[in-house]
C-alpha positions in Angstrom: -103.4 40.4 96.0 -103.1 36.9 94.3 -100.6 36.6 91.5 -102.4 33.8 89.6 -105.9 33.1 88.4 -107.6 29.8 87.9 -110.8 30.0 85.9 -113.5 27.5 85.8 -115.6 27.7 82.7 -119.1 26.3 82.4 -122.8 26.7 83.3 -124.2 25.8 86.5 -124.6 22.1 85.8 -123.5 19.5 88.2 -120.2 18.7 86.5 -119.2 22.4 86.4 -120.3 23.1 90.0 -118.2 20.0 91.2 -115.2 21.1 89.2 -115.4 24.7 90.7 -115.5 23.1 94.3 -112.7 20.8 93.6 -110.4 23.6 92.3 -111.3 25.9 95.2 -110.7 23.1 97.7 -107.3 22.3 96.2 -106.2 26.0 95.9 -107.1 26.4 99.7 -105.5 23.0 100.8 -102.2 24.1 99.0 -102.3 27.6 100.2 -101.7 28.8 96.6 -101.4 32.4 95.8 -104.4 32.3 93.3 -107.8 33.5 92.8 -110.4 31.2 91.5 -113.0 32.6 89.0 -116.1 31.0 87.6 -117.2 32.1 84.0 -120.6 31.1 83.0 -121.4 33.5 80.1 -120.9 32.1 76.5 -119.3 35.4 75.4 -116.6 35.0 78.3 -115.8 31.4 77.6 -115.6 31.9 73.7 -112.3 33.6 74.2 -110.8 30.3 75.3 -112.1 28.4 72.3 -113.2 25.3 74.4 -116.0 23.3 72.9 -116.8 21.2 76.1 -117.2 22.1 79.7 -116.3 22.2 82.4 -113.0 23.5 81.6 -110.2 24.8 83.6 -107.8 27.8 82.5 -104.7 28.5 84.5 -103.1 31.9 84.0 -104.9 32.1 80.5 -103.8 28.5 79.4 -106.6 26.0 78.9 -105.3 22.9 80.9 -108.6 20.9 80.8 -111.8 20.7 78.8 -114.8 18.3 79.2 -115.5 16.2 82.2 -114.6 16.6 85.8 -110.7 16.6 86.3 -109.3 14.5 89.0 -108.1 15.8 92.4 -104.5 14.8 91.4 -104.8 16.8 88.1 -105.9 19.8 89.9 -103.2 19.5 92.5 -100.6 19.3 89.6 -101.8 22.3 87.9 -102.0 24.3 91.2 -98.6 23.1 92.4 -97.2 24.3 89.0 -98.1 27.8 90.1 -95.9 27.7 93.1 -92.8 27.1 91.3 
């Protein structure tokens, strides 16, 4: 069972879908011990207090909000899980 969680917050807009795909791709490429979840319900997202989506949450910590992150940023977050 994965020991880490990466959540992508946002509705099913193009930016949110692209961010989810990018996060899943990087997790797979790096073989990270992480599960990727997509949160689309406002009530689920509210607990993270983000005002702009897409947002990325790594092990409960918001690491990005608003706009599509770069692949290098996602790689940095995922590599941080492997330490």
